[in-house]
TORKEKE-984831 format. One line per 4 residues: number of its first residue (from 0); their letters; for each residue z, x, y of N, C-alpha, C, CB. Coordinates in pm, 1 decimal. Each point is the difference from the previous one (the first is absolute). Glycine has a CB too. Layout:
<pts>
NUM = A = Z:X:Y:Z:X:Y:Z:X:Y:Z:X:Y; ... $
</pts>
This chain:
<pts>
0 = MEDR = 811.8:-1313.7:-524.5:23.0:136.7:-8.6:157.5:31.6:25.7:-251.5:40.3:76.6; 272.3:53.6:-174.5:148.8:31.6:22.0:35.6:84.5:130.0:16.7:-4.1:-254.4; 114.9:-15.6:294.2:41.3:64.5:138.2:-27.9:140.6:2.4:178.7:-156.9:30.5; -144.6:236.1:-158.6:-25.2:155.1:5.4:-127.4:35.3:7.3:176.6:36.6:-118.1 $
4 = VRFA = -276.8:-135.7:62.1:-135.8:32.6:3.7:-63.8:-12.9:158.3:-9.2:-85.6:-264.2; 77.4:-31.6:332.6:-46.1:-26.3:140.3:48.6:117.8:81.7:7.9:-258.1:-22.1; 119.6:298.1:-8.9:43.4:115.7:88.7:-76.5:117.9:-16.5:214.6:-80.5:-5.6; -260.8:110.3:-116.2:-83.1:119.5:-26.3:-128.4:-21.9:60.8:111.7:52.6:-208.7 $
8 = LEKL = -187.8:-173.2:218.1:-110.3:-0.9:70.3:16.9:8.6:157.3:-84.4:-121.8:-197.0; 182.0:63.1:247.6:31.6:-4.3:142.8:20.6:153.1:41.2:114.6:-248.0:-11.1; -49.0:319.9:-67.5:27.2:136.8:30.2:-147.7:91.9:6.8:253.7:-36.7:-125.6; -323.6:-20.2:3.9:-130.8:79.2:12.7:-106.5:-29.1:108.4:37.7:15.3:-231.1 $
12 = LNVA = -32.8:-143.0:269.8:-79.2:-54.2:121.1:45.1:70.1:122.0:-26.6:-226.8:-101.0; 149.2:262.0:111.5:49.7:53.8:109.4:-45.6:153.0:9.0:193.3:-173.5:-10.4; -179.0:231.0:-106.3:-47.5:148.8:-1.6:-150.4:-0.1:18.5:188.7:78.2:-159.8; -261.1:-163.6:111.3:-156.2:8.2:-5.9:-46.9:-24.4:136.7:-22.2:-83.9:-238.5 $
16 = NSDT = 105.4:26.0:349.5:-44.4:-23.3:122.4:51.5:133.0:100.8:3.9:-281.0:-58.4; 30.7:391.1:-9.0:16.2:123.0:70.6:-112.0:69.8:-7.5:215.9:7.8:-35.2; -230.9:133.3:70.5:-124.9:80.5:9.0:41.0:125.4:-65.9:-96.6:-101.6:217.3; 146.2:104.8:-349.9:27.2:120.6:-71.3:-72.3:12.6:-139.4:219.5:-3.0:121.4 $
20 = GQSR = -203.2:111.1:-190.8:-53.2:1.5:-125.6:54.7:-105.9:-108.4:-36.1:237.8:63.3; 170.6:-247.5:-41.8:72.7:-83.8:-83.0:-54.4:-155.5:47.7:223.5:185.9:-28.3; -241.9:-215.4:162.1:-66.1:-114.5:28.0:-117.1:-35.7:-46.6:105.9:27.0:152.1; -199.7:58.4:-165.4:-126.9:-0.7:-67.9:10.5:-40.0:-130.5:-73.0:161.8:132.9 $
24 = RAAS = 159.4:-95.7:-207.8:30.1:-23.4:-155.8:50.1:-143.9:-22.0:67.7:249.9:-36.2; 21.3:-280.0:134.0:65.5:-141.3:-24.9:-102.3:-118.5:35.3:241.1:100.9:60.8; -327.8:-58.9:22.4:-93.9:-89.0:35.6:-124.4:-18.0:-116.2:74.3:66.5:254.0; -103.9:33.5:-297.7:-84.0:9.0:-113.6:49.0:-82.0:-110.7:-63.1:217.9:68.4 $
28 = FLLA = 182.5:-191.3:-93.5:66.1:-90.6:-113.4:-2.9:-138.4:33.0:150.8:172.6:-60.4; -102.6:-216.0:175.6:-17.0:-138.4:26.9:-131.3:-48.0:17.0:198.7:14.3:90.2; -295.0:54.1:-42.0:-133.4:-45.4:10.3:-73.1:2.0:-129.4:2.6:76.2:226.0; 38.0:-1.5:-327.0:-50.0:-11.8:-128.1:31.8:-118.7:-67.8:6.5:219.5:-5.0 $
32 = WWNA = 124.5:-267.8:32.4:44.4:-135.8:-48.2:-71.5:-110.0:62.9:216.0:88.7:-39.4; -231.8:-87.4:174.9:-63.7:-85.7:62.8:-153.3:-24.4:-37.7:172.1:59.0:161.3; -243.6:33.9:-169.5:-134.1:-0.4:-49.3:-55.7:139.4:-26.0:-30.5:-210.6:121.0; 52.9:251.6:-238.7:-44.9:155.9:-30.5:-153.4:15.0:12.5:196.7:34.9:-172.0 $
36 = ADNG = -274.3:-162.2:148.7:-149.5:25.4:-4.3:-44.0:26.5:153.8:-40.7:-161.6:-222.9; 97.7:111.7:317.9:-30.9:22.3:144.7:76.2:111.6:39.9:-46.1:-230.7:50.9; 155.8:234.2:-78.6:97.8:111.6:83.6:43.7:131.3:-75.2:101.3:-203.0:117.0; -162.6:220.1:-241.1:21.5:120.3:-73.6:116.3:-16.9:-95.8:-92.7:132.2:189.6 $
40 = GFDL = 87.3:-44.6:-290.6:120.5:-3.6:-92.3:117.1:87.3:50.8:-158.0:-38.0:-194.4; 252.3:48.3:105.0:112.0:61.7:31.9:18.6:127.4:-99.7:94.5:-229.6:95.2; -80.6:365.2:-28.1:2.2:108.1:-94.8:138.5:14.1:-49.4:-188.8:115.4:109.4; 217.3:-122.3:-229.2:136.5:13.3:-47.4:67.0:130.2:26.5:-63.7:-153.5:-166.1 $
44 = TDLS = -7.0:248.4:174.6:59.6:135.2:43.3:78.4:-10.0:142.1:-201.4:121.9:-129.1; 139.6:-226.6:219.1:82.8:-16.2:109.9:147.0:-26.6:-12.2:-197.5:-68.3:80.1; 229.8:21.2:-179.1:144.3:-19.8:-33.7:95.8:117.3:14.0:-87.0:-161.3:-150.3; 23.4:271.8:120.1:68.9:128.8:12.8:5.8:58.8:150.3:-78.2:42.5:-243.6 $
48 = NVDL = -19.8:-102.1:324.3:-14.1:44.6:129.2:64.7:-108.4:121.5:-220.8:133.7:-105.9; 331.0:-214.9:70.8:59.6:-83.3:79.4:157.8:19.6:-33.2:-216.2:-162.0:12.9; 293.5:137.5:79.1:142.6:0.0:-18.2:26.3:-85.3:-131.7:49.5:24.8:263.6; 81.5:18.0:-317.4:44.0:-79.0:-113.1:8.9:-150.9:27.7:123.4:200.5:-72.3 $
52 = DIAE = -52.4:-233.2:192.7:14.3:-138.3:31.4:-135.2:-88.0:-5.6:195.7:81.3:142.7; -297.3:2.6:-80.1:-137.2:-88.1:11.5:-56.1:-5.7:-134.9:-61.1:70.3:238.6; 78.1:28.9:-327.6:-47.8:-2.4:-139.8:65.7:-116.6:-77.6:-34.5:253.5:6.8; 172.0:-263.6:12.8:70.6:-101.1:-63.2:-39.3:-125.3:34.4:167.1:135.2:-14.2 $
56 = DMVT = -199.6:-161.2:138.0:-57.3:-117.7:54.3:-125.3:-42.1:-64.5:103.0:59.1:202.0; -206.0:43.1:-225.2:-99.4:-21.7:-55.3:0.7:-45.7:-142.6:-60.8:140.9:161.7; 149.4:-76.6:-227.5:38.2:-19.4:-148.8:59.6:-144.7:-20.2:53.0:259.1:-27.8; 33.5:-295.9:118.6:49.8:-140.6:6.5:-103.7:-98.9:7.0:190.1:78.4:106.6 $
60 = IFTW = -286.3:-64.1:-26.8:-95.0:-99.3:7.3:-104.7:9.9:-118.3:39.3:-1.6:252.4; -68.8:116.6:-294.8:-77.4:19.4:-107.3:50.3:-56.4:-124.0:-72.1:185.2:110.4; 203.5:-173.0:-138.2:56.6:-45.3:-109.4:12.4:-146.8:2.6:107.3:209.3:-21.2; -80.8:-267.7:148.3:-12.6:-154.8:2.0:-126.9:-53.1:-26.8:163.5:-2.8:153.1 $
64 = LARE = -279.5:76.6:-107.4:-135.8:-61.7:-8.2:-37.1:1.7:-138.5:-69.9:70.0:223.4; 125.3:30.2:-304.7:-38.2:20.3:-147.4:75.2:-118.2:-80.9:-26.3:276.2:23.4; 135.1:-323.9:31.9:65.7:-101.6:-81.8:-53.6:-148.9:34.0:210.9:159.1:-10.0; -285.0:-173.9:113.3:-50.3:-124.8:62.1:-112.8:-36.8:-88.0:68.0:52.3:242.1 $
68 = EELF = -86.6:-178.3:-277.9:-117.0:-55.5:-70.3:-135.0:11.8:80.6:162.9:-160.1:-112.5; -155.8:132.2:246.0:-107.3:2.1:74.0:27.5:82.1:136.0:-69.6:-222.1:-115.9; -23.6:318.9:119.2:6.0:91.7:123.3:-35.0:-85.6:126.9:-71.9:213.5:-141.3; 168.3:-204.9:246.0:-35.6:-49.7:129.7:76.0:77.3:100.0:-49.8:-225.5:-86.4 $
72 = YPTE = -2.2:203.6:210.0:60.6:62.1:116.1:73.4:-96.4:88.5:-176.0:165.4:-9.9; 300.0:-157.4:43.1:66.1:-91.0:76.8:-69.8:-30.7:139.9:205.5:80.9:-123.1; -264.6:-181.9:139.0:-102.1:-32.1:128.5:100.1:-6.0:113.2:-195.4:-151.2:-123.8; 325.7:127.8:113.1:71.4:7.2:132.3:1.1:135.5:73.3:140.1:-175.0:-94.2 $
76 = YRGE = -186.3:271.9:21.4:-11.1:133.8:52.3:-134.6:32.7:43.5:177.2:63.8:-140.1; -270.5:-150.1:135.1:-143.3:19.5:32.1:-11.7:74.1:143.6:-66.0:-220.8:-142.4; 125.9:173.4:239.8:2.2:57.6:125.1:36.4:143.2:-2.2:50.3:-214.5:84.8; 44.6:260.6:-147.6:38.0:138.8:-24.8:-115.5:79.5:-65.3:240.9:-74.7:-24.6 $
80 = IEQI = -291.1:18.4:-77.5:-80.9:77.1:-56.5:-145.6:10.3:65.9:145.3:-51.1:-194.1; -177.4:-46.5:268.4:-101.2:-7.4:98.7:13.1:148.2:106.9:12.2:-303.1:-21.9; 103.5:308.4:63.5:29.2:103.2:92.9:-5.1:138.5:-65.5:138.7:-163.0:127.1; -108.0:160.3:-243.7:-23.3:128.3:-76.7:-141.3:31.3:-41.0:221.2:-33.0:-81.8 $
84 = IARW = -304.5:-64.6:57.3:-135.9:12.3:-15.3:-51.5:61.4:129.8:-12.6:-195.1:-163.8; 42.1:133.8:278.2:-34.1:36.5:127.6:12.2:150.5:28.6:67.7:-225.8:61.0; 48.6:272.9:-110.1:54.4:127.9:34.5:-70.5:106.1:-91.2:228.8:-105.6:74.1; -235.0:52.8:-210.8:-30.2:102.2:-102.5:-145.4:-14.5:-63.8:253.6:4.8:-49.0 $
88 = RPEN = -302.3:-126.0:67.5:-138.2:-29.2:-52.5:-78.1:-69.6:102.2:80.6:-15.6:-230.1; -89.1:54.4:364.5:-60.8:-80.2:78.6:-166.4:-64.5:-29.4:178.7:140.3:144.9; -231.0:-38.2:-232.9:-124.5:-44.7:-35.7:-16.1:-124.1:-87.0:-42.8:225.6:28.0; 155.5:-261.8:-71.7:19.7:-141.7:-95.3:33.1:-109.4:76.6:84.2:115.3:-186.9 $
92 = IPA = -78.6:-114.7:328.0:31.5:-114.8:77.4:-118.7:-74.3:7.4:172.4:104.1:125.7; -160.8:-233.2:-163.0:-133.8:-84.6:14.5:-51.2:-0.5:141.5:72.6:-153.3:-184.8; -199.7:150.9:187.1:-60.6:-20.6:148.5:14.9:-139.4:49.3:-172.2:172.7:-42.7 $
</pts>
């Protein structure tokens, strides 16, 4: 993963761990990447409902994903994603 993509991902992870509308949107973006079937998709109109910096981070990741031959999630961020699931999708935590 390129440094600029990693930086964008880490910024979005930090935003998603807050408790704001923008945080919810950042979480939805990340969780759709992680597992859209379980965590729901991402509404592209949410790009216009976040600060430009956040939208640009989403676009950075989206563009990078589009260029990859195989879609994957960097597993070294699994713990952070599990925290976001616990915050925003607690119904999806395995029993």
